[in-house]
C-alpha positions in Angstrom: 100.8 139.2 97.6 102.1 142.4 99.1 100.3 145.0 101.2 102.2 148.2 102.1 100.7 150.6 104.6 101.7 154.3 104.8 100.5 157.5 106.2 100.9 156.9 109.9 102.5 159.4 112.3 102.2 161.6 115.3 99.1 163.8 115.6 97.4 165.8 118.3 93.9 164.9 119.6 91.3 166.1 117.2 93.6 165.9 114.3 93.4 163.8 111.1 95.5 161.3 109.2 95.0 159.4 106.0 96.4 155.9 105.8 97.0 154.1 102.5 97.4 150.5 101.7 99.0 149.7 98.4 98.3 146.2 97.2 100.4 144.3 94.6 100.8 140.8 93.4 97.1 140.1 93.1 93.9 141.6 91.8 92.9 143.6 94.8 89.7 144.7 93.3 88.4 141.1 93.6 88.7 141.0 97.4 87.1 142.4 100.4 89.7 144.4 102.4 89.9 145.3 106.0 91.8 147.7 108.3 92.8 146.4 111.8 94.6 148.0 114.6 96.6 146.8 117.6 97.2 149.0 120.6 99.9 148.2 123.1 98.9 145.4 125.4 95.7 144.7 123.5 94.5 142.3 120.9 94.3 143.2 117.2 90.8 144.4 116.4 89.0 145.2 113.1 88.4 148.8 112.4 86.8 149.1 109.0 85.9 146.8 106.1 85.1 147.5 102.5 83.7 145.1 99.9 85.1 144.7 96.4 83.0 147.5 94.8 83.1 149.7 97.8 79.3 149.5 98.1 79.5 147.6 101.4 81.3 149.2 104.3 81.4 148.4 108.0 83.0 150.1 111.0 83.8 149.3 114.5 81.6 151.2 116.9 84.6 153.0 118.3 85.3 154.7 115.0 81.9 155.3 113.4 81.4 158.8 112.3 85.1 159.6 112.5 86.8 157.2 110.2 86.1 156.6 106.5 87.3 153.6 104.5 87.5 153.8 100.7 89.2 152.1 97.8 90.6 153.0 94.4 90.6 149.8 92.4 92.4 151.4 89.5 95.3 152.1 91.9 95.0 148.8 93.9 94.8 151.0 97.0 92.6 151.1 100.1 92.5 154.2 102.3 91.5 155.0 105.8 90.7 158.6 106.5 90.8 159.2 110.2 89.3 162.4 111.6 88.8 163.7 115.2 91.5 161.4 116.4 91.5 160.4 120.1 94.2 159.2 122.4 92.7 155.7 122.3 93.2 155.6 118.6 96.9 155.1 119.2 97.9 151.8 117.7 99.6 150.1 114.8 97.2 150.0 111.9 97.3 147.0 109.5 95.8 146.4 106.1 94.5 142.9 105.5 92.9 140.7 102.8 91.0 138.2 105.0 90.3 135.7 102.3 94.0 135.4 101.4 95.2 135.6 105.0 97.5 138.5 104.0 98.7 141.3 106.2 100.8 144.4 105.7 103.7 145.4 108.0 101.6 148.0 109.8 101.9 151.7 110.2 102.1 153.4 113.6 99.5 156.0 114.6 100.2 158.0 117.7 97.8 160.5 119.1 99.4 162.6 121.7 99.5 166.2 122.9 
């Protein structure tokens, strides 16, 4: 099982980024997938969750209306579109398959002016 995140970077407040999580070594379409983030000095927290078909989606209150999770099962990839970014969104973002206990290496998102 391998999860590889990409798309992080430095962005100004109000800007956008799109994170990708490429899955390999398993049939990603069979599993619920989740994005987490961990800010400096804070615990890792769930950000967004998507079910196998994409029909079921949940967001943390802090990102509702700004972030969108999606998946392309044909490409074994999950995305996190992040709009109207805020300073407090600065964190390392991780892709996870909870049922397998699998995590990616994370991608840094820094929101700064």
